[in-house]
mmCIF file as Biopython writes it, N, C-alpha, C and O atoms, coordinates in Angstrom:
data_model
#
loop_
_atom_site.group_PDB
_atom_site.id
_atom_site.type_symbol
_atom_site.label_atom_id
_atom_site.label_alt_id
_atom_site.label_comp_id
_atom_site.label_asym_id
_atom_site.label_entity_id
_atom_site.label_seq_id
_atom_site.pdbx_PDB_ins_code
_atom_site.Cartn_x
_atom_site.Cartn_y
_atom_site.Cartn_z
_atom_site.occupancy
_atom_site.B_iso_or_equiv
_atom_site.auth_seq_id
_atom_site.auth_asym_id
_atom_site.pdbx_PDB_model_num
ATOM 1   N N  . MET A ? 1  ? 18.860  -9.856 5.927  1.0 0.0 1  A 1 
ATOM 2   C CA . MET A ? 1  ? 18.249  -8.637 6.436  1.0 0.0 1  A 1 
ATOM 3   C C  . MET A ? 1  ? 18.634  -8.105 7.401  1.0 0.0 1  A 1 
ATOM 4   O O  . MET A ? 1  ? 19.197  -9.128 7.790  1.0 0.0 1  A 1 
ATOM 5   N N  . PRO A ? 2  ? 18.918  -7.187 8.412  1.0 0.0 2  A 1 
ATOM 6   C CA . PRO A ? 2  ? 18.893  -7.121 9.646  1.0 0.0 2  A 1 
ATOM 7   C C  . PRO A ? 2  ? 17.015  -7.023 10.328 1.0 0.0 2  A 1 
ATOM 8   O O  . PRO A ? 2  ? 15.953  -7.157 9.721  1.0 0.0 2  A 1 
ATOM 9   N N  . ILE A ? 3  ? 17.220  -6.820 11.371 1.0 0.0 3  A 1 
ATOM 10  C CA . ILE A ? 3  ? 15.437  -6.804 11.969 1.0 0.0 3  A 1 
ATOM 11  C C  . ILE A ? 3  ? 14.853  -5.548 11.695 1.0 0.0 3  A 1 
ATOM 12  O O  . ILE A ? 3  ? 13.642  -5.453 11.493 1.0 0.0 3  A 1 
ATOM 13  N N  . ALA A ? 4  ? 15.873  -4.245 11.665 1.0 0.0 4  A 1 
ATOM 14  C CA . ALA A ? 4  ? 15.932  -3.287 11.721 1.0 0.0 4  A 1 
ATOM 15  C C  . ALA A ? 4  ? 14.724  -1.920 10.530 1.0 0.0 4  A 1 
ATOM 16  O O  . ALA A ? 4  ? 13.775  -1.137 10.583 1.0 0.0 4  A 1 
ATOM 17  N N  . GLU A ? 5  ? 15.743  -2.516 9.641  1.0 0.0 5  A 1 
ATOM 18  C CA . GLU A ? 5  ? 15.451  -2.498 8.019  1.0 0.0 5  A 1 
ATOM 19  C C  . GLU A ? 5  ? 13.962  -3.535 7.695  1.0 0.0 5  A 1 
ATOM 20  O O  . GLU A ? 5  ? 13.456  -3.969 6.660  1.0 0.0 5  A 1 
ATOM 21  N N  . LEU A ? 6  ? 13.758  -3.598 8.559  1.0 0.0 6  A 1 
ATOM 22  C CA . LEU A ? 6  ? 12.664  -4.263 8.279  1.0 0.0 6  A 1 
ATOM 23  C C  . LEU A ? 6  ? 11.779  -3.834 8.754  1.0 0.0 6  A 1 
ATOM 24  O O  . LEU A ? 6  ? 10.753  -3.410 8.222  1.0 0.0 6  A 1 
ATOM 25  N N  . VAL A ? 7  ? 12.053  -3.886 9.792  1.0 0.0 7  A 1 
ATOM 26  C CA . VAL A ? 7  ? 10.932  -3.106 10.075 1.0 0.0 7  A 1 
ATOM 27  C C  . VAL A ? 7  ? 10.881  -1.751 10.029 1.0 0.0 7  A 1 
ATOM 28  O O  . VAL A ? 7  ? 9.874   -1.263 10.543 1.0 0.0 7  A 1 
ATOM 29  N N  . LEU A ? 8  ? 11.753  -0.927 9.515  1.0 0.0 8  A 1 
ATOM 30  C CA . LEU A ? 8  ? 11.454  0.674  9.084  1.0 0.0 8  A 1 
ATOM 31  C C  . LEU A ? 8  ? 10.472  0.337  7.672  1.0 0.0 8  A 1 
ATOM 32  O O  . LEU A ? 8  ? 9.488   0.898  7.190  1.0 0.0 8  A 1 
ATOM 33  N N  . ARG A ? 9  ? 11.371  -1.013 7.243  1.0 0.0 9  A 1 
ATOM 34  C CA . ARG A ? 9  ? 9.914   -0.760 5.562  1.0 0.0 9  A 1 
ATOM 35  C C  . ARG A ? 9  ? 8.973   -1.391 5.777  1.0 0.0 9  A 1 
ATOM 36  O O  . ARG A ? 9  ? 8.066   -1.369 4.945  1.0 0.0 9  A 1 
ATOM 37  N N  . LEU A ? 10 ? 8.877   -1.991 6.681  1.0 0.0 10 A 1 
ATOM 38  C CA . LEU A ? 10 ? 7.180   -2.880 6.545  1.0 0.0 10 A 1 
ATOM 39  C C  . LEU A ? 10 ? 6.084   -0.950 6.909  1.0 0.0 10 A 1 
ATOM 40  O O  . LEU A ? 10 ? 5.133   -0.486 6.280  1.0 0.0 10 A 1 
ATOM 41  N N  . ALA A ? 11 ? 6.921   -0.318 8.277  1.0 0.0 11 A 1 
ATOM 42  C CA . ALA A ? 11 ? 6.939   1.078  8.381  1.0 0.0 11 A 1 
ATOM 43  C C  . ALA A ? 11 ? 6.204   1.391  7.145  1.0 0.0 11 A 1 
ATOM 44  O O  . ALA A ? 11 ? 5.010   1.660  7.016  1.0 0.0 11 A 1 
ATOM 45  N N  . ILE A ? 12 ? 7.552   1.270  5.860  1.0 0.0 12 A 1 
ATOM 46  C CA . ILE A ? 12 ? 6.356   2.366  4.920  1.0 0.0 12 A 1 
ATOM 47  C C  . ILE A ? 12 ? 5.576   2.077  3.763  1.0 0.0 12 A 1 
ATOM 48  O O  . ILE A ? 12 ? 4.988   2.658  2.850  1.0 0.0 12 A 1 
ATOM 49  N N  . ALA A ? 13 ? 5.894   0.587  4.320  1.0 0.0 13 A 1 
ATOM 50  C CA . ALA A ? 13 ? 4.392   -0.038 3.401  1.0 0.0 13 A 1 
ATOM 51  C C  . ALA A ? 13 ? 3.025   0.720  3.624  1.0 0.0 13 A 1 
ATOM 52  O O  . ALA A ? 13 ? 2.189   1.419  3.051  1.0 0.0 13 A 1 
ATOM 53  N N  . PHE A ? 14 ? 3.407   0.000  5.092  1.0 0.0 14 A 1 
ATOM 54  C CA . PHE A ? 14 ? 1.874   0.420  5.805  1.0 0.0 14 A 1 
ATOM 55  C C  . PHE A ? 14 ? 1.461   1.946  5.787  1.0 0.0 14 A 1 
ATOM 56  O O  . PHE A ? 14 ? 0.387   2.536  5.676  1.0 0.0 14 A 1 
ATOM 57  N N  . SER A ? 15 ? 3.274   2.474  6.003  1.0 0.0 15 A 1 
ATOM 58  C CA . SER A ? 15 ? 2.016   4.473  5.547  1.0 0.0 15 A 1 
ATOM 59  C C  . SER A ? 15 ? 1.530   5.066  4.933  1.0 0.0 15 A 1 
ATOM 60  O O  . SER A ? 15 ? 0.860   6.097  4.986  1.0 0.0 15 A 1 
ATOM 61  N N  . THR A ? 16 ? 2.066   3.985  3.832  1.0 0.0 16 A 1 
ATOM 62  C CA . THR A ? 16 ? 2.182   4.459  1.986  1.0 0.0 16 A 1 
ATOM 63  C C  . THR A ? 16 ? 0.775   3.732  1.368  1.0 0.0 16 A 1 
ATOM 64  O O  . THR A ? 16 ? 0.214   4.095  0.334  1.0 0.0 16 A 1 
ATOM 65  N N  . LEU A ? 17 ? 0.418   2.817  2.092  1.0 0.0 17 A 1 
ATOM 66  C CA . LEU A ? 17 ? -1.095  2.480  1.685  1.0 0.0 17 A 1 
ATOM 67  C C  . LEU A ? 17 ? -1.866  2.595  2.645  1.0 0.0 17 A 1 
ATOM 68  O O  . LEU A ? 17 ? -3.057  2.326  2.490  1.0 0.0 17 A 1 
ATOM 69  N N  . LEU A ? 18 ? -1.373  3.022  3.864  1.0 0.0 18 A 1 
ATOM 70  C CA . LEU A ? 18 ? -2.619  3.892  4.368  1.0 0.0 18 A 1 
ATOM 71  C C  . LEU A ? 18 ? -2.539  5.509  3.878  1.0 0.0 18 A 1 
ATOM 72  O O  . LEU A ? 18 ? -3.619  6.097  3.831  1.0 0.0 18 A 1 
ATOM 73  N N  . ALA A ? 19 ? -1.497  6.153  3.564  1.0 0.0 19 A 1 
ATOM 74  C CA . ALA A ? 19 ? -2.236  7.988  2.988  1.0 0.0 19 A 1 
ATOM 75  C C  . ALA A ? 19 ? -2.806  7.496  1.371  1.0 0.0 19 A 1 
ATOM 76  O O  . ALA A ? 19 ? -3.468  8.189  0.599  1.0 0.0 19 A 1 
ATOM 77  N N  . LEU A ? 20 ? -2.375  6.260  1.182  1.0 0.0 20 A 1 
ATOM 78  C CA . LEU A ? 20 ? -3.242  5.916  -0.278 1.0 0.0 20 A 1 
ATOM 79  C C  . LEU A ? 20 ? -4.513  5.508  -0.131 1.0 0.0 20 A 1 
ATOM 80  O O  . LEU A ? 20 ? -5.484  6.049  -0.661 1.0 0.0 20 A 1 
ATOM 81  N N  . THR A ? 21 ? -4.535  4.565  0.577  1.0 0.0 21 A 1 
ATOM 82  C CA . THR A ? 21 ? -6.301  4.759  0.267  1.0 0.0 21 A 1 
ATOM 83  C C  . THR A ? 21 ? -6.773  5.775  1.377  1.0 0.0 21 A 1 
ATOM 84  O O  . THR A ? 21 ? -7.750  5.474  2.062  1.0 0.0 21 A 1 
ATOM 85  N N  . ARG A ? 22 ? -6.334  6.569  1.510  1.0 0.0 22 A 1 
ATOM 86  C CA . ARG A ? 22 ? -7.676  7.941  2.520  1.0 0.0 22 A 1 
ATOM 87  C C  . ARG A ? 22 ? -7.566  8.761  0.885  1.0 0.0 22 A 1 
ATOM 88  O O  . ARG A ? 22 ? -8.590  9.181  0.345  1.0 0.0 22 A 1 
ATOM 89  N N  . LEU A ? 23 ? -5.876  8.933  0.086  1.0 0.0 23 A 1 
ATOM 90  C CA . LEU A ? 23 ? -5.953  9.891  -0.836 1.0 0.0 23 A 1 
ATOM 91  C C  . LEU A ? 23 ? -7.484  9.338  -2.251 1.0 0.0 23 A 1 
ATOM 92  O O  . LEU A ? 23 ? -8.109  10.069 -3.019 1.0 0.0 23 A 1 
ATOM 93  N N  . MET A ? 24 ? -7.560  8.125  -2.084 1.0 0.0 24 A 1 
ATOM 94  C CA . MET A ? 24 ? -8.326  7.666  -2.988 1.0 0.0 24 A 1 
ATOM 95  C C  . MET A ? 24 ? -9.908  8.075  -3.033 1.0 0.0 24 A 1 
ATOM 96  O O  . MET A ? 24 ? -10.588 8.649  -3.883 1.0 0.0 24 A 1 
ATOM 97  N N  . GLY A ? 25 ? -10.286 7.351  -1.331 1.0 0.0 25 A 1 
ATOM 98  C CA . GLY A ? 25 ? -11.503 8.471  -1.045 1.0 0.0 25 A 1 
ATOM 99  C C  . GLY A ? 25 ? -12.828 7.070  -0.414 1.0 0.0 25 A 1 
ATOM 100 O O  . GLY A ? 25 ? -12.177 6.083  -0.071 1.0 0.0 25 A 1 
ATOM 101 N N  . ARG A ? 26 ? -14.045 6.881  -0.263 1.0 0.0 26 A 1 
ATOM 102 C CA . ARG A ? 26 ? -14.090 6.002  0.962  1.0 0.0 26 A 1 
ATOM 103 C C  . ARG A ? 26 ? -15.409 5.355  -0.485 1.0 0.0 26 A 1 
ATOM 104 O O  . ARG A ? 26 ? -15.751 4.183  -0.639 1.0 0.0 26 A 1 
ATOM 105 N N  . LYS A ? 27 ? -15.853 6.495  -1.274 1.0 0.0 27 A 1 
ATOM 106 C CA . LYS A ? 27 ? -16.833 6.382  -2.807 1.0 0.0 27 A 1 
ATOM 107 C C  . LYS A ? 27 ? -15.998 4.844  -2.815 1.0 0.0 27 A 1 
ATOM 108 O O  . LYS A ? 27 ? -16.180 3.758  -2.265 1.0 0.0 27 A 1 
ATOM 109 N N  . GLU A ? 28 ? -14.813 5.520  -3.928 1.0 0.0 28 A 1 
ATOM 110 C CA . GLU A ? 28 ? -14.347 4.123  -4.713 1.0 0.0 28 A 1 
ATOM 111 C C  . GLU A ? 28 ? -14.143 2.974  -4.024 1.0 0.0 28 A 1 
ATOM 112 O O  . GLU A ? 28 ? -14.460 1.854  -4.424 1.0 0.0 28 A 1 
ATOM 113 N N  . ILE A ? 29 ? -13.389 3.349  -2.538 1.0 0.0 29 A 1 
ATOM 114 C CA . ILE A ? 29 ? -12.754 2.506  -2.145 1.0 0.0 29 A 1 
ATOM 115 C C  . ILE A ? 29 ? -14.214 1.018  -2.435 1.0 0.0 29 A 1 
ATOM 116 O O  . ILE A ? 29 ? -14.062 -0.184 -2.652 1.0 0.0 29 A 1 
ATOM 117 N N  . SER A ? 30 ? -15.504 1.865  -2.297 1.0 0.0 30 A 1 
ATOM 118 C CA . SER A ? 30 ? -16.730 0.860  -1.678 1.0 0.0 30 A 1 
ATOM 119 C C  . SER A ? 30 ? -17.489 1.047  -2.504 1.0 0.0 30 A 1 
ATOM 120 O O  . SER A ? 30 ? -18.674 0.961  -2.184 1.0 0.0 30 A 1 
ATOM 121 N N  . GLN A ? 31 ? -17.040 1.485  -4.345 1.0 0.0 31 A 1 
ATOM 122 C CA . GLN A ? 31 ? -16.906 0.627  -5.536 1.0 0.0 31 A 1 
ATOM 123 C C  . GLN A ? 31 ? -16.301 -0.917 -5.976 1.0 0.0 31 A 1 
ATOM 124 O O  . GLN A ? 31 ? -16.863 -1.923 -6.410 1.0 0.0 31 A 1 
ATOM 125 N N  . MET A ? 32 ? -14.597 -0.538 -5.582 1.0 0.0 32 A 1 
ATOM 126 C CA . MET A ? 32 ? -14.082 -1.999 -5.544 1.0 0.0 32 A 1 
ATOM 127 C C  . MET A ? 32 ? -14.309 -3.180 -5.006 1.0 0.0 32 A 1 
ATOM 128 O O  . MET A ? 32 ? -15.230 -3.452 -4.236 1.0 0.0 32 A 1 
ATOM 129 N N  . THR A ? 33 ? -13.423 -3.945 -5.426 1.0 0.0 33 A 1 
ATOM 130 C CA . THR A ? 33 ? -14.380 -5.554 -5.425 1.0 0.0 33 A 1 
ATOM 131 C C  . THR A ? 33 ? -13.089 -5.790 -4.798 1.0 0.0 33 A 1 
ATOM 132 O O  . THR A ? 33 ? -12.160 -5.213 -5.363 1.0 0.0 33 A 1 
ATOM 133 N N  . PHE A ? 34 ? -12.636 -6.835 -3.268 1.0 0.0 34 A 1 
ATOM 134 C CA . PHE A ? 34 ? -11.676 -7.009 -2.750 1.0 0.0 34 A 1 
ATOM 135 C C  . PHE A ? 34 ? -10.257 -6.968 -4.050 1.0 0.0 34 A 1 
ATOM 136 O O  . PHE A ? 34 ? -9.510  -6.054 -4.400 1.0 0.0 34 A 1 
ATOM 137 N N  . LEU A ? 35 ? -10.359 -8.219 -4.423 1.0 0.0 35 A 1 
ATOM 138 C CA . LEU A ? 35 ? -9.074  -8.473 -5.613 1.0 0.0 35 A 1 
ATOM 139 C C  . LEU A ? 35 ? -8.962  -7.078 -5.892 1.0 0.0 35 A 1 
ATOM 140 O O  . LEU A ? 35 ? -8.088  -6.418 -5.329 1.0 0.0 35 A 1 
ATOM 141 N N  . ASN A ? 36 ? -9.672  -6.617 -6.616 1.0 0.0 36 A 1 
ATOM 142 C CA . ASN A ? 36 ? -9.205  -5.122 -7.417 1.0 0.0 36 A 1 
ATOM 143 C C  . ASN A ? 36 ? -8.318  -4.805 -6.638 1.0 0.0 36 A 1 
ATOM 144 O O  . ASN A ? 36 ? -7.143  -4.630 -6.961 1.0 0.0 36 A 1 
ATOM 145 N N  . PHE A ? 37 ? -9.197  -4.598 -4.520 1.0 0.0 37 A 1 
ATOM 146 C CA . PHE A ? 37 ? -7.863  -3.440 -3.628 1.0 0.0 37 A 1 
ATOM 147 C C  . PHE A ? 37 ? -6.925  -4.320 -3.822 1.0 0.0 37 A 1 
ATOM 148 O O  . PHE A ? 37 ? -6.169  -3.924 -4.709 1.0 0.0 37 A 1 
ATOM 149 N N  . VAL A ? 38 ? -6.443  -5.962 -3.136 1.0 0.0 38 A 1 
ATOM 150 C CA . VAL A ? 38 ? -5.000  -5.907 -3.070 1.0 0.0 38 A 1 
ATOM 151 C C  . VAL A ? 38 ? -4.151  -5.691 -4.564 1.0 0.0 38 A 1 
ATOM 152 O O  . VAL A ? 38 ? -3.086  -5.102 -4.746 1.0 0.0 38 A 1 
ATOM 153 N N  . SER A ? 39 ? -5.148  -6.487 -5.682 1.0 0.0 39 A 1 
ATOM 154 C CA . SER A ? 39 ? -3.498  -6.246 -6.807 1.0 0.0 39 A 1 
ATOM 155 C C  . SER A ? 39 ? -3.135  -4.615 -6.975 1.0 0.0 39 A 1 
ATOM 156 O O  . SER A ? 39 ? -2.084  -4.065 -7.304 1.0 0.0 39 A 1 
ATOM 157 N N  . HIS A ? 40 ? -5.068  -3.821 -6.436 1.0 0.0 40 A 1 
ATOM 158 C CA . HIS A ? 40 ? -4.050  -2.119 -7.436 1.0 0.0 40 A 1 
ATOM 159 C C  . HIS A ? 40 ? -2.769  -1.774 -6.371 1.0 0.0 40 A 1 
ATOM 160 O O  . HIS A ? 40 ? -1.589  -1.553 -6.646 1.0 0.0 40 A 1 
ATOM 161 N N  . PHE A ? 41 ? -3.550  -1.819 -4.858 1.0 0.0 41 A 1 
ATOM 162 C CA . PHE A ? 41 ? -2.540  -1.435 -3.800 1.0 0.0 41 A 1 
ATOM 163 C C  . PHE A ? 41 ? -0.747  -2.688 -3.749 1.0 0.0 41 A 1 
ATOM 164 O O  . PHE A ? 41 ? 0.306   -2.267 -3.271 1.0 0.0 41 A 1 
ATOM 165 N N  . ASN A ? 42 ? -0.875  -3.878 -4.249 1.0 0.0 42 A 1 
ATOM 166 C CA . ASN A ? 42 ? 0.200   -4.397 -5.024 1.0 0.0 42 A 1 
ATOM 167 C C  . ASN A ? 42 ? 1.049   -3.513 -5.941 1.0 0.0 42 A 1 
ATOM 168 O O  . ASN A ? 42 ? 2.273   -3.424 -5.841 1.0 0.0 42 A 1 
ATOM 169 N N  . TRP A ? 43 ? 0.288   -2.855 -6.858 1.0 0.0 43 A 1 
ATOM 170 C CA . TRP A ? 43 ? 1.258   -2.523 -7.730 1.0 0.0 43 A 1 
ATOM 171 C C  . TRP A ? 43 ? 1.800   -1.504 -7.171 1.0 0.0 43 A 1 
ATOM 172 O O  . TRP A ? 43 ? 2.924   -1.395 -7.661 1.0 0.0 43 A 1 
ATOM 173 N N  . TYR A ? 44 ? 1.601   -0.618 -6.340 1.0 0.0 44 A 1 
ATOM 174 C CA . TYR A ? 44 ? 1.273   0.658  -6.303 1.0 0.0 44 A 1 
ATOM 175 C C  . TYR A ? 44 ? 3.175   0.180  -5.277 1.0 0.0 44 A 1 
ATOM 176 O O  . TYR A ? 44 ? 4.245   0.738  -5.519 1.0 0.0 44 A 1 
ATOM 177 N N  . LEU A ? 45 ? 2.997   -0.705 -4.454 1.0 0.0 45 A 1 
ATOM 178 C CA . LEU A ? 45 ? 4.189   -1.190 -3.263 1.0 0.0 45 A 1 
ATOM 179 C C  . LEU A ? 45 ? 5.161   -1.773 -4.268 1.0 0.0 45 A 1 
ATOM 180 O O  . LEU A ? 45 ? 6.390   -1.738 -4.203 1.0 0.0 45 A 1 
ATOM 181 N N  . ARG A ? 46 ? 4.485   -2.258 -5.106 1.0 0.0 46 A 1 
ATOM 182 C CA . ARG A ? 46 ? 6.011   -2.975 -6.020 1.0 0.0 46 A 1 
ATOM 183 C C  . ARG A ? 46 ? 6.907   -2.465 -6.566 1.0 0.0 46 A 1 
ATOM 184 O O  . ARG A ? 46 ? 8.113   -2.690 -6.667 1.0 0.0 46 A 1 
ATOM 185 N N  . CYS A ? 47 ? 5.750   -1.231 -7.175 1.0 0.0 47 A 1 
ATOM 186 C CA . CYS A ? 47 ? 6.787   0.878  -7.432 1.0 0.0 47 A 1 
ATOM 187 C C  . CYS A ? 47 ? 7.151   1.305  -6.326 1.0 0.0 47 A 1 
ATOM 188 O O  . CYS A ? 47 ? 8.198   1.945  -6.226 1.0 0.0 47 A 1 
ATOM 189 N N  . PHE A ? 48 ? 6.429   1.062  -5.353 1.0 0.0 48 A 1 
ATOM 190 C CA . PHE A ? 48 ? 8.319   2.419  -4.260 1.0 0.0 48 A 1 
ATOM 191 C C  . PHE A ? 48 ? 8.870   0.475  -3.596 1.0 0.0 48 A 1 
ATOM 192 O O  . PHE A ? 48 ? 9.822   0.404  -2.819 1.0 0.0 48 A 1 
ATOM 193 N N  . ALA A ? 49 ? 8.381   -0.404 -3.893 1.0 0.0 49 A 1 
ATOM 194 C CA . ALA A ? 49 ? 9.650   -0.835 -3.339 1.0 0.0 49 A 1 
ATOM 195 C C  . ALA A ? 49 ? 10.592  -0.565 -4.778 1.0 0.0 49 A 1 
ATOM 196 O O  . ALA A ? 49 ? 11.540  0.164  -4.487 1.0 0.0 49 A 1 
ATOM 197 N N  . CYS A ? 50 ? 10.595  -0.875 -5.963 1.0 0.0 50 A 1 
ATOM 198 C CA . CYS A ? 50 ? 11.569  -0.979 -7.248 1.0 0.0 50 A 1 
ATOM 199 C C  . CYS A ? 50 ? 12.940  0.755  -7.039 1.0 0.0 50 A 1 
ATOM 200 O O  . CYS A ? 50 ? 14.056  0.949  -7.519 1.0 0.0 50 A 1 
ATOM 201 N N  . ASN A ? 51 ? 11.921  1.738  -5.981 1.0 0.0 51 A 1 
ATOM 202 C CA . ASN A ? 51 ? 12.859  2.669  -6.032 1.0 0.0 51 A 1 
ATOM 203 C C  . ASN A ? 51 ? 13.169  3.355  -4.749 1.0 0.0 51 A 1 
ATOM 204 O O  . ASN A ? 51 ? 14.030  4.234  -4.711 1.0 0.0 51 A 1 
#
């Protein structure tokens, strides 16, 4: 995999993660445990990667 493609995928994944975090809001995120947070966004990233 070329470096440019890797950087592009990382940038898209980070932007997606940031956008989803903003959409969920602070109150919902503050009620989540760390493992719940990671597993929740891991699912979103896997769905994004499959497309």
